[in-house]
C-alpha positions in Angstrom: -17.6 22.1 -26.7 -17.0 25.2 -24.7 -14.0 27.3 -25.7 -12.8 30.3 -23.7 -10.3 32.8 -25.2 -8.6 35.6 -23.5 -5.5 37.8 -23.8 -3.2 37.5 -20.9 0.0 39.4 -20.0 2.2 37.4 -17.7 5.6 36.2 -17.0 7.3 33.2 -18.7 7.0 31.1 -15.6 3.3 31.8 -15.4 2.9 30.7 -19.0 4.8 27.6 -18.3 2.6 26.8 -15.3 -0.5 27.3 -17.4 0.8 25.0 -20.2 1.7 22.3 -17.6 -1.8 22.6 -16.1 -3.4 22.2 -19.5 -1.3 19.2 -20.4 -2.1 17.6 -17.0 -5.8 18.2 -17.4 -5.8 16.7 -21.0 -3.8 13.7 -19.7 -6.4 13.0 -16.9 -9.3 13.6 -19.3 -7.9 11.2 -21.8 -7.2 8.5 -19.2 -10.7 8.8 -17.8 -12.2 8.7 -21.3 -10.2 5.5 -22.1 -11.2 4.0 -18.8 -14.9 4.8 -19.5 -14.6 3.3 -23.0 -13.1 0.1 -21.8 -15.6 -0.3 -18.9 -19.0 0.8 -20.3 -21.7 1.3 -17.8 -19.6 2.8 -15.0 -20.8 5.8 -13.2 -19.4 9.0 -11.8 -18.2 7.4 -8.6 -16.0 4.9 -10.5 -14.5 7.7 -12.6 -13.8 9.7 -9.4 -12.0 6.6 -7.9 -10.0 6.3 -11.1 -9.0 9.9 -10.9 -7.9 9.3 -7.3 -5.8 6.3 -8.5 -4.2 8.5 -11.2 -3.2 11.0 -8.5 -1.5 8.2 -6.6 0.2 6.8 -9.7 1.5 9.9 -11.3 3.1 12.6 -9.2 2.6 15.4 -11.7 -1.2 14.8 -11.5 -1.1 15.0 -7.8 0.8 18.3 -8.0 -2.0 19.9 -10.1 -5.0 18.4 -8.2 -7.2 20.9 -6.5 
């Protein structure tokens, strides 16, 4: 596992945006892991399609998609 640490000086709104982005990334990661565990043998393309479906289903995921 890769862990990055840093000290940042920012505004409260910036910290809130970072926290929201972290929560969204963890949500998508957990959904993809669950999808993979339930459907063994799927590949990267299916996970990408699942991620696209998550963006369509959850508006907060679409807001933080790059």
